[in-house]
C-alpha positions in Angstrom: 50.3 61.6 60.3 48.9 60.3 63.6 47.3 62.2 66.5 47.9 66.0 66.2 50.8 65.5 63.9 52.8 62.9 65.9 54.9 61.1 63.3 54.9 57.4 63.0 58.0 55.3 62.8 57.5 54.9 59.1 57.2 58.7 58.6 60.3 59.3 60.6 62.2 56.9 58.4 61.0 58.4 55.2 60.4 62.1 55.8 63.3 62.8 58.2 66.0 60.7 56.6 67.9 63.9 55.7 68.1 64.8 59.3 70.1 61.7 60.1 73.2 63.8 60.7 71.5 65.2 63.7 71.6 61.8 65.3 75.3 61.7 65.1 75.6 65.3 66.1 73.4 64.7 69.1 75.4 61.6 70.1 78.6 63.5 69.8 77.2 66.2 72.1 76.0 63.5 74.5 79.3 61.8 74.6 81.1 65.1 75.2 78.8 65.8 78.2 79.5 62.3 79.4 83.3 62.7 79.1 83.1 66.1 80.8 81.3 64.5 83.7 83.4 63.7 86.7 82.0 60.1 86.6 82.9 59.8 82.9 82.9 56.5 81.2 80.4 54.1 79.5 77.3 53.6 81.5 76.2 50.1 82.6 72.8 49.4 80.9 71.7 46.9 83.5 72.5 49.2 86.4 70.8 52.1 84.6 67.7 50.0 84.2 67.7 48.9 87.8 67.9 52.6 88.9 64.9 53.4 86.6 63.0 50.6 88.2 63.9 52.0 91.6 62.3 55.3 90.7 59.1 53.5 89.6 59.0 51.5 92.8 59.5 54.6 94.9 56.6 56.3 93.0 54.3 53.3 93.6 55.3 53.2 97.3 54.1 56.8 97.6 50.7 56.1 96.0 51.5 57.4 92.5 49.9 55.6 89.5 52.7 54.8 87.1 52.4 54.3 83.3 55.4 53.0 81.4 55.8 53.1 77.6 58.4 51.4 75.4 60.3 53.1 72.6 59.0 52.5 69.1 62.5 52.6 67.5 65.9 51.6 68.7 67.2 55.1 68.0 65.1 56.5 70.8 68.1 56.2 73.1 67.0 58.7 75.8 63.3 58.0 76.0 63.7 57.2 79.7 64.1 60.9 80.2 60.3 61.2 79.7 60.0 64.7 81.0 61.3 66.2 77.8 59.1 64.9 75.0 55.8 66.2 76.5 54.3 68.0 79.5 50.9 68.6 81.0 49.6 72.0 82.2 46.2 72.0 83.7 44.1 69.6 81.6 46.1 70.1 78.4 48.8 67.8 77.0 51.6 69.4 75.1 53.8 67.5 72.7 57.3 68.8 72.5 59.3 69.8 69.4 62.9 68.6 69.9 65.4 69.7 67.4 67.8 66.7 67.8 67.2 63.8 65.5 67.6 61.1 68.2 65.1 62.8 70.5 62.6 63.1 67.6 62.6 59.3 67.6 60.8 59.4 70.9 57.7 61.1 69.5 55.9 58.0 68.0 55.7 56.5 71.5 54.1 59.5 73.1 50.9 58.9 71.2 50.1 56.3 73.9 49.9 59.1 76.4 48.3 61.7 74.2 45.4 59.3 73.5 44.5 59.4 77.2 43.5 63.1 76.8 40.5 64.5 74.8 41.8 65.3 71.4 40.8 69.0 71.8 43.2 69.1 74.8 46.2 67.8 72.9 48.6 70.4 71.4 51.6 69.5 69.2 54.2 72.1 68.4 54.7 72.0 64.6 56.0 75.5 64.0 59.1 75.3 61.8 61.3 77.6 63.8 60.1 76.6 67.2 62.0 74.3 69.7 60.5 73.3 73.0 61.1 70.5 75.4 59.4 69.6 78.7 62.6 69.9 80.8 62.4 73.7 80.2 58.8 73.9 81.5 58.3 74.3 85.3 54.8 75.0 86.6 53.8 76.6 89.9 50.1 77.1 90.2 49.1 79.4 87.3 52.7 80.5 86.7 54.7 78.8 84.0 58.5 79.2 83.9 60.0 78.6 80.5 63.8 78.1 80.2 65.3 79.6 77.1 68.1 77.2 76.3 69.5 75.3 73.4 66.5 73.0 73.6 63.8 75.6 73.9 63.8 78.9 72.0 61.7 82.1 72.1 59.6 80.8 69.2 58.8 77.7 71.3 57.9 79.9 74.3 55.6 82.0 72.1 53.9 78.9 70.7 53.2 77.7 74.3 51.9 81.1 75.3 49.4 81.0 72.4 48.0 77.7 73.5 47.8 78.2 77.3 44.5 79.2 79.0 44.4 83.0 79.4 44.7 83.0 83.2 48.3 81.5 83.1 51.3 83.8 83.6 54.4 83.0 81.6 57.9 83.9 82.8 60.8 83.3 80.4 64.1 82.4 82.1 67.2 83.0 79.9 69.9 80.4 80.6 73.5 80.1 79.8 74.5 78.3 76.6 75.9 75.4 78.6 72.5 74.6 80.3 70.7 71.5 78.9 67.3 72.3 80.5 65.9 74.8 83.1 65.1 72.0 85.5 68.8 71.1 85.6 69.4 74.4 87.4 66.0 75.4 89.0 63.3 73.7 91.0 60.4 74.8 93.1 59.6 73.6 96.6 56.5 75.8 97.3 55.1 79.2 96.3 57.7 81.0 98.5 60.8 78.7 98.1 62.9 77.4 95.3 66.2 75.7 94.7 68.6 77.3 92.2 72.1 77.0 90.7 72.8 80.6 89.8 75.8 79.5 87.7 73.5 78.3 85.0 71.3 81.3 84.4 71.9 84.7 82.8 71.6 87.7 85.2 68.1 88.6 84.0 67.0 85.0 84.6 68.3 85.1 88.2 66.6 88.4 88.8 63.2 87.1 87.5 63.4 84.1 89.9 64.5 86.1 92.9 61.6 88.5 92.4 59.2 85.5 92.6 60.5 83.7 95.6 61.3 85.1 99.1 63.6 82.1 99.8 66.2 80.9 97.3 68.2 77.8 98.3 71.5 77.8 96.3 73.0 74.4 95.4 76.7 74.0 95.9 79.0 73.5 92.9 80.0 70.1 94.3 76.5 68.8 94.4 75.3 70.4 91.2 77.7 68.0 89.5 75.0 65.4 90.2 72.3 67.8 88.8 71.1 68.3 92.4 68.3 70.6 91.4 66.6 67.9 89.4 64.8 66.2 92.3 61.1 65.4 92.3 58.6 66.9 94.7 55.8 64.4 95.3 53.9 66.6 97.7 54.7 69.7 99.8 56.4 67.5 102.4 57.9 64.7 100.2 60.7 64.5 97.7 62.6 61.9 95.6 66.2 62.9 95.5 69.7 61.6 94.5 71.3 60.0 97.6 74.6 61.8 96.9 73.1 65.3 97.4 73.8 65.2 101.1 73.8 68.9 101.9 70.7 69.6 99.9 68.9 66.7 101.6 69.9 68.1 105.0 68.5 71.5 103.9 65.2 70.1 102.7 64.8 68.0 105.9 65.4 71.1 108.0 62.3 72.5 106.2 60.3 69.3 107.3 60.5 67.7 103.8 60.9 63.9 103.9 63.5 62.9 101.4 63.3 59.5 99.8 66.8 58.9 98.5 67.7 56.9 95.4 70.9 55.8 93.7 71.2 57.8 90.5 74.9 57.6 89.6 74.4 55.7 86.4 71.5 57.8 85.1 73.4 61.1 85.7 76.1 59.9 83.4 73.6 60.7 80.6 72.9 64.1 82.1 69.6 63.7 83.9 68.3 62.9 87.4 65.0 61.9 89.0 62.8 64.7 87.7 64.0 64.1 84.1 62.7 60.5 84.3 59.1 61.3 85.2 56.3 63.1 83.1 53.4 64.0 85.5 50.1 63.5 83.7 47.8 64.5 86.6 48.4 66.3 89.9 46.3 66.4 93.0 
């Protein structure tokens, strides 16, 4: 095994061959999501790539240092959703434990990022019953929100709690079974304000969030089709956001947040938006 148990391509091919059915299961689930999407249809690979390049260029324009990594296997079909396979909290790098075979194929490439951290600060979830992905982790100061979804379970949340510095507060947010990740329904603007699609959370999850934020901006059903909550805050006054989310953009601009809009129609066909495509490694 490589760094902190990250499997190599060879190990995936030999040790996880019996999990191959998860690849087909995951693809079937992905296709179902795509067909349920109002913009259903096969995505255009070239357009998708140009939209990913657009995100990269926008980040560079705003002074963000960008690192790109290439998949190590052709089966890593969703690696451009970098948010999910790892996440950083403080000075620690956490490697996810996805349960779907085709997402496990992304793990060999993440070693390139893990090696940029001191080895004692890299944590890889290897507990058998645990599931955890970065899209379910949202950090605000020393508070960590963990979505309990099909991708992240309570065992995964418990693993993360064990490996966080003691001063962090963890809040579990139970989501409905249809929710892919917490950040597809919830996002944070500042310590007092969040954006939320209440349709995706269980009542106790909604209650936990409303107890933490004095202002909750609810996303309309029409714009949540585009996964509107999945925008990216670059700074307290800057956001990267899907150009189709007109009402949410207007609301953010009324709060003196400059919105850099991007075409995301091809990327959202695969059930992600701007935030899904970026894994922050360091924040100022």
